[in-house]
C-alpha positions, 0 to 999 in steps of 0.5 A: 500500500502506498501513501496515495492508497492510504490517502484514498482509503482515509478520504473514502472512509471519512468523507474528507477531501483528499487534499486535506487528508494528504496534508494531514498524512504529510504533516504526521510524517513530518512530525514523526521524522522531526521527532526521531531526528531530535532523538525523541521517540513517538508512542502511538497506543494500540499501534506501535512506537517509532524509536531511535536505536543506537548502533554501536561502533563496529569493525568491517571489511572492504573486500575489494581493497582488502582493508579494515574500516571502522563504522562509527556509532550511529542512530537509526530509526526503528518501529516496534509494533504494539502487542495488540497490533502483532496479535491482529496480524498473526490472526489474519487469514490469507 
């Protein structure tokens, strides 16, 4: 499902015009993106959490040059679904 599909589905279910729904979805994504960039987690009860995970420094190999490189410690965004969300997906019939 793409962002356009999500906008169409929400507009159909709520009766709100697509332009307003698109602006809302874009604004939601901006808020989540900016929060994670500022090292703040986003918690959505019943859905899940957008969290910032810290990856430790590690040693890697550049195979083509046969050298060792150091990958520094860095943050990555992650999503952790809520237990009720996981249970709903597990029970879904395919």
